[in-house]
mmCIF file of the C-alpha atoms, coordinates in Angstrom:
data_MODEL
# 
_entry.id   MODEL 
# 
loop_
_atom_site.group_PDB 
_atom_site.id 
_atom_site.type_symbol 
_atom_site.label_atom_id 
_atom_site.label_alt_id 
_atom_site.label_comp_id 
_atom_site.label_asym_id 
_atom_site.label_entity_id 
_atom_site.label_seq_id 
_atom_site.pdbx_PDB_ins_code 
_atom_site.Cartn_x 
_atom_site.Cartn_y 
_atom_site.Cartn_z 
_atom_site.occupancy 
_atom_site.B_iso_or_equiv 
_atom_site.pdbx_formal_charge 
_atom_site.auth_seq_id 
_atom_site.auth_comp_id 
_atom_site.auth_asym_id 
_atom_site.auth_atom_id 
_atom_site.pdbx_PDB_model_num 
ATOM 1   C CA . MET A 1 1   ? -41.047 -51.545 -0.592 1.00 0.00 ? 1   MET A CA 1 
ATOM 2   C CA . THR A 1 2   ? -38.925 -49.522 -2.872 1.00 0.00 ? 2   THR A CA 1 
ATOM 3   C CA . SER A 1 3   ? -34.996 -50.640 -2.432 1.00 0.00 ? 3   SER A CA 1 
ATOM 4   C CA . ALA A 1 4   ? -34.413 -47.721 -0.204 1.00 0.00 ? 4   ALA A CA 1 
ATOM 5   C CA . ALA A 1 5   ? -37.125 -48.568 2.003  1.00 0.00 ? 5   ALA A CA 1 
ATOM 6   C CA . PHE A 1 6   ? -35.368 -51.902 2.046  1.00 0.00 ? 6   PHE A CA 1 
ATOM 7   C CA . ASP A 1 7   ? -32.018 -50.106 2.797  1.00 0.00 ? 7   ASP A CA 1 
ATOM 8   C CA . ALA A 1 8   ? -33.106 -48.203 5.483  1.00 0.00 ? 8   ALA A CA 1 
ATOM 9   C CA . PHE A 1 9   ? -35.096 -51.329 7.514  1.00 0.00 ? 9   PHE A CA 1 
ATOM 10  C CA . ASP A 1 10  ? -31.769 -53.716 6.537  1.00 0.00 ? 10  ASP A CA 1 
ATOM 11  C CA . ALA A 1 11  ? -29.846 -50.484 8.599  1.00 0.00 ? 11  ALA A CA 1 
ATOM 12  C CA . LEU A 1 12  ? -32.100 -50.443 11.622 1.00 0.00 ? 12  LEU A CA 1 
ATOM 13  C CA . THR A 1 13  ? -31.076 -54.195 11.886 1.00 0.00 ? 13  THR A CA 1 
ATOM 14  C CA . HIS A 1 14  ? -28.307 -53.471 11.402 1.00 0.00 ? 14  HIS A CA 1 
ATOM 15  C CA . PHE A 1 15  ? -27.914 -51.497 14.504 1.00 0.00 ? 15  PHE A CA 1 
ATOM 16  C CA . THR A 1 16  ? -30.208 -52.919 16.352 1.00 0.00 ? 16  THR A CA 1 
ATOM 17  C CA . ASP A 1 17  ? -27.861 -55.426 16.916 1.00 0.00 ? 17  ASP A CA 1 
ATOM 18  C CA . ALA A 1 18  ? -24.982 -53.834 17.675 1.00 0.00 ? 18  ALA A CA 1 
ATOM 19  C CA . TYR A 1 19  ? -26.437 -51.679 20.316 1.00 0.00 ? 19  TYR A CA 1 
ATOM 20  C CA . ARG A 1 20  ? -27.919 -55.715 21.666 1.00 0.00 ? 20  ARG A CA 1 
ATOM 21  C CA . ASP A 1 21  ? -23.855 -56.478 20.916 1.00 0.00 ? 21  ASP A CA 1 
ATOM 22  C CA . GLY A 1 22  ? -22.339 -53.097 23.036 1.00 0.00 ? 22  GLY A CA 1 
ATOM 23  C CA . GLN A 1 23  ? -20.250 -52.471 19.248 1.00 0.00 ? 23  GLN A CA 1 
ATOM 24  C CA . LEU A 1 24  ? -22.561 -49.602 18.968 1.00 0.00 ? 24  LEU A CA 1 
ATOM 25  C CA . PRO A 1 25  ? -22.291 -46.927 21.971 1.00 0.00 ? 25  PRO A CA 1 
ATOM 26  C CA . THR A 1 26  ? -25.392 -45.295 23.447 1.00 0.00 ? 26  THR A CA 1 
ATOM 27  C CA . ARG A 1 27  ? -24.028 -41.732 22.578 1.00 0.00 ? 27  ARG A CA 1 
ATOM 28  C CA . ALA A 1 28  ? -23.611 -42.162 18.888 1.00 0.00 ? 28  ALA A CA 1 
ATOM 29  C CA . ALA A 1 29  ? -26.936 -41.377 18.182 1.00 0.00 ? 29  ALA A CA 1 
ATOM 30  C CA . TYR A 1 30  ? -26.983 -38.418 20.229 1.00 0.00 ? 30  TYR A CA 1 
ATOM 31  C CA . ASP A 1 31  ? -24.296 -36.881 19.198 1.00 0.00 ? 31  ASP A CA 1 
ATOM 32  C CA . LEU A 1 32  ? -25.207 -36.983 15.180 1.00 0.00 ? 32  LEU A CA 1 
ATOM 33  C CA . ARG A 1 33  ? -28.327 -35.056 16.293 1.00 0.00 ? 33  ARG A CA 1 
ATOM 34  C CA . GLY A 1 34  ? -25.720 -32.208 18.022 1.00 0.00 ? 34  GLY A CA 1 
ATOM 35  C CA . ILE A 1 35  ? -24.111 -32.610 14.712 1.00 0.00 ? 35  ILE A CA 1 
ATOM 36  C CA . ASP A 1 36  ? -27.125 -31.689 12.661 1.00 0.00 ? 36  ASP A CA 1 
ATOM 37  C CA . ARG A 1 37  ? -28.034 -28.967 15.214 1.00 0.00 ? 37  ARG A CA 1 
ATOM 38  C CA . ARG A 1 38  ? -24.613 -27.323 14.457 1.00 0.00 ? 38  ARG A CA 1 
ATOM 39  C CA . LEU A 1 39  ? -24.924 -27.452 10.823 1.00 0.00 ? 39  LEU A CA 1 
ATOM 40  C CA . ALA A 1 40  ? -28.450 -26.276 10.325 1.00 0.00 ? 40  ALA A CA 1 
ATOM 41  C CA . TRP A 1 41  ? -27.195 -23.820 8.336  1.00 0.00 ? 41  TRP A CA 1 
ATOM 42  C CA . LEU A 1 42  ? -26.272 -26.465 6.248  1.00 0.00 ? 42  LEU A CA 1 
ATOM 43  C CA . ARG A 1 43  ? -29.093 -29.023 5.694  1.00 0.00 ? 43  ARG A CA 1 
ATOM 44  C CA . GLU A 1 44  ? -30.796 -27.195 2.796  1.00 0.00 ? 44  GLU A CA 1 
ATOM 45  C CA . ASP A 1 45  ? -27.679 -27.378 0.169  1.00 0.00 ? 45  ASP A CA 1 
ATOM 46  C CA . THR A 1 46  ? -27.074 -30.736 -1.357 1.00 0.00 ? 46  THR A CA 1 
ATOM 47  C CA . GLY A 1 47  ? -23.843 -29.347 -2.888 1.00 0.00 ? 47  GLY A CA 1 
ATOM 48  C CA . ALA A 1 48  ? -20.013 -31.595 -2.472 1.00 0.00 ? 48  ALA A CA 1 
ATOM 49  C CA . THR A 1 49  ? -18.840 -28.938 -0.142 1.00 0.00 ? 49  THR A CA 1 
ATOM 50  C CA . ALA A 1 50  ? -22.379 -28.827 2.359  1.00 0.00 ? 50  ALA A CA 1 
ATOM 51  C CA . GLY A 1 51  ? -21.866 -32.945 2.184  1.00 0.00 ? 51  GLY A CA 1 
ATOM 52  C CA . ALA A 1 52  ? -18.292 -32.943 2.491  1.00 0.00 ? 52  ALA A CA 1 
ATOM 53  C CA . MET A 1 53  ? -18.878 -30.743 5.570  1.00 0.00 ? 53  MET A CA 1 
ATOM 54  C CA . ARG A 1 54  ? -21.393 -33.102 6.671  1.00 0.00 ? 54  ARG A CA 1 
ATOM 55  C CA . ALA A 1 55  ? -19.239 -36.624 5.853  1.00 0.00 ? 55  ALA A CA 1 
ATOM 56  C CA . ALA A 1 56  ? -16.386 -35.186 8.082  1.00 0.00 ? 56  ALA A CA 1 
ATOM 57  C CA . GLU A 1 57  ? -18.460 -34.498 10.989 1.00 0.00 ? 57  GLU A CA 1 
ATOM 58  C CA . VAL A 1 58  ? -19.897 -37.267 11.684 1.00 0.00 ? 58  VAL A CA 1 
ATOM 59  C CA . ALA A 1 59  ? -16.198 -39.407 10.720 1.00 0.00 ? 59  ALA A CA 1 
ATOM 60  C CA . ARG A 1 60  ? -14.591 -37.331 13.703 1.00 0.00 ? 60  ARG A CA 1 
ATOM 61  C CA . MET A 1 61  ? -17.178 -37.877 15.347 1.00 0.00 ? 61  MET A CA 1 
ATOM 62  C CA . LEU A 1 62  ? -17.063 -41.774 14.852 1.00 0.00 ? 62  LEU A CA 1 
ATOM 63  C CA . ASP A 1 63  ? -12.761 -42.015 15.523 1.00 0.00 ? 63  ASP A CA 1 
ATOM 64  C CA . ARG A 1 64  ? -13.821 -40.375 18.415 1.00 0.00 ? 64  ARG A CA 1 
ATOM 65  C CA . ALA A 1 65  ? -16.766 -42.994 19.551 1.00 0.00 ? 65  ALA A CA 1 
ATOM 66  C CA . ARG A 1 66  ? -15.832 -46.082 21.804 1.00 0.00 ? 66  ARG A CA 1 
ATOM 67  C CA . THR A 1 67  ? -17.988 -49.471 22.292 1.00 0.00 ? 67  THR A CA 1 
ATOM 68  C CA . GLU A 1 68  ? -19.699 -50.032 25.170 1.00 0.00 ? 68  GLU A CA 1 
ATOM 69  C CA . GLY A 1 69  ? -16.929 -49.828 27.723 1.00 0.00 ? 69  GLY A CA 1 
ATOM 70  C CA . GLY A 1 70  ? -15.129 -47.658 26.494 1.00 0.00 ? 70  GLY A CA 1 
ATOM 71  C CA . THR A 1 71  ? -12.319 -49.128 25.148 1.00 0.00 ? 71  THR A CA 1 
ATOM 72  C CA . GLN A 1 72  ? -12.546 -50.478 21.491 1.00 0.00 ? 72  GLN A CA 1 
ATOM 73  C CA . ALA A 1 73  ? -13.374 -48.454 18.460 1.00 0.00 ? 73  ALA A CA 1 
ATOM 74  C CA . LEU A 1 74  ? -16.373 -49.054 16.162 1.00 0.00 ? 74  LEU A CA 1 
ATOM 75  C CA . THR A 1 75  ? -15.815 -51.458 13.443 1.00 0.00 ? 75  THR A CA 1 
ATOM 76  C CA . PRO A 1 76  ? -15.694 -51.312 10.192 1.00 0.00 ? 76  PRO A CA 1 
ATOM 77  C CA . ALA A 1 77  ? -18.419 -52.527 8.948  1.00 0.00 ? 77  ALA A CA 1 
ATOM 78  C CA . ILE A 1 78  ? -20.682 -50.192 11.675 1.00 0.00 ? 78  ILE A CA 1 
ATOM 79  C CA . ARG A 1 79  ? -18.342 -47.534 10.892 1.00 0.00 ? 79  ARG A CA 1 
ATOM 80  C CA . GLU A 1 80  ? -19.238 -46.907 6.895  1.00 0.00 ? 80  GLU A CA 1 
ATOM 81  C CA . LEU A 1 81  ? -22.776 -47.976 7.408  1.00 0.00 ? 81  LEU A CA 1 
ATOM 82  C CA . ILE A 1 82  ? -23.335 -45.204 9.605  1.00 0.00 ? 82  ILE A CA 1 
ATOM 83  C CA . LEU A 1 83  ? -21.566 -42.983 7.089  1.00 0.00 ? 83  LEU A CA 1 
ATOM 84  C CA . THR A 1 84  ? -23.108 -44.231 4.144  1.00 0.00 ? 84  THR A CA 1 
ATOM 85  C CA . ARG A 1 85  ? -26.809 -43.287 5.886  1.00 0.00 ? 85  ARG A CA 1 
ATOM 86  C CA . ALA A 1 86  ? -25.260 -40.081 6.981  1.00 0.00 ? 86  ALA A CA 1 
ATOM 87  C CA . ARG A 1 87  ? -24.823 -39.583 3.117  1.00 0.00 ? 87  ARG A CA 1 
ATOM 88  C CA . ILE A 1 88  ? -28.112 -40.350 2.031  1.00 0.00 ? 88  ILE A CA 1 
ATOM 89  C CA . GLU A 1 89  ? -30.447 -39.177 4.581  1.00 0.00 ? 89  GLU A CA 1 
ATOM 90  C CA . PRO A 1 90  ? -30.760 -36.464 6.820  1.00 0.00 ? 90  PRO A CA 1 
ATOM 91  C CA . LEU A 1 91  ? -29.000 -36.252 10.304 1.00 0.00 ? 91  LEU A CA 1 
ATOM 92  C CA . ALA A 1 92  ? -31.437 -35.830 12.219 1.00 0.00 ? 92  ALA A CA 1 
ATOM 93  C CA . GLU A 1 93  ? -32.980 -38.796 11.060 1.00 0.00 ? 93  GLU A CA 1 
ATOM 94  C CA . LEU A 1 94  ? -30.486 -41.435 11.570 1.00 0.00 ? 94  LEU A CA 1 
ATOM 95  C CA . ALA A 1 95  ? -30.038 -39.722 15.071 1.00 0.00 ? 95  ALA A CA 1 
ATOM 96  C CA . ASP A 1 96  ? -33.888 -40.610 15.219 1.00 0.00 ? 96  ASP A CA 1 
ATOM 97  C CA . THR A 1 97  ? -33.034 -44.553 13.632 1.00 0.00 ? 97  THR A CA 1 
ATOM 98  C CA . LEU A 1 98  ? -30.275 -44.445 16.306 1.00 0.00 ? 98  LEU A CA 1 
ATOM 99  C CA . ILE A 1 99  ? -31.881 -44.047 19.000 1.00 0.00 ? 99  ILE A CA 1 
ATOM 100 C CA . LEU A 1 100 ? -35.201 -46.295 17.599 1.00 0.00 ? 100 LEU A CA 1 
ATOM 101 C CA . ALA A 1 101 ? -32.905 -49.340 17.125 1.00 0.00 ? 101 ALA A CA 1 
ATOM 102 C CA . ARG A 1 102 ? -31.200 -48.520 20.589 1.00 0.00 ? 102 ARG A CA 1 
ATOM 103 C CA . TRP A 1 103 ? -34.620 -48.312 22.386 1.00 0.00 ? 103 TRP A CA 1 
ATOM 104 C CA . LEU A 1 104 ? -35.283 -51.947 19.807 1.00 0.00 ? 104 LEU A CA 1 
ATOM 105 C CA . SER A 1 105 ? -32.236 -53.381 21.451 1.00 0.00 ? 105 SER A CA 1 
ATOM 106 C CA . ALA A 1 106 ? -33.250 -53.539 24.987 1.00 0.00 ? 106 ALA A CA 1 
ATOM 107 C CA . ARG A 1 107 ? -34.463 -56.946 26.715 1.00 0.00 ? 107 ARG A CA 1 
ATOM 108 C CA . THR A 1 108 ? -35.659 -54.925 30.153 1.00 0.00 ? 108 THR A CA 1 
ATOM 109 C CA . ALA A 1 109 ? -35.968 -51.191 31.427 1.00 0.00 ? 109 ALA A CA 1 
ATOM 110 C CA . ALA A 1 110 ? -32.374 -51.579 33.234 1.00 0.00 ? 110 ALA A CA 1 
ATOM 111 C CA . ASP A 1 111 ? -31.040 -51.398 30.393 1.00 0.00 ? 111 ASP A CA 1 
ATOM 112 C CA . LEU A 1 112 ? -32.089 -48.168 28.792 1.00 0.00 ? 112 LEU A CA 1 
ATOM 113 C CA . GLY A 1 113 ? -31.356 -46.521 32.320 1.00 0.00 ? 113 GLY A CA 1 
ATOM 114 C CA . GLU A 1 114 ? -34.599 -46.597 33.787 1.00 0.00 ? 114 GLU A CA 1 
ATOM 115 C CA . ARG A 1 115 ? -35.180 -47.610 37.836 1.00 0.00 ? 115 ARG A CA 1 
ATOM 116 C CA . ALA A 1 116 ? -37.280 -49.913 38.603 1.00 0.00 ? 116 ALA A CA 1 
# 
């Protein structure tokens, strides 16, 4: 397994644990997907300016994000992990990873907002 694959798997594990512990809001994945859509015109641009624009948008979203209950900011570790992953993978893929982590963290259908 390559180092990048291990890093992605390790990130998925951290995200899953963060969701399970209430340290990551469900909205984060969908906010990332929204950023990706708004910046679609930059997807193919690998230049420094485009990268800085993506990073600034993600950082701004993370500044506003609050943990479940809406009272606490994200932990520095989760914030840094999301920023790091946003620099090395497309935002749409990162959003999908967070959505998968949310599903993996759920213990019951009620955790996912489904009705019995």
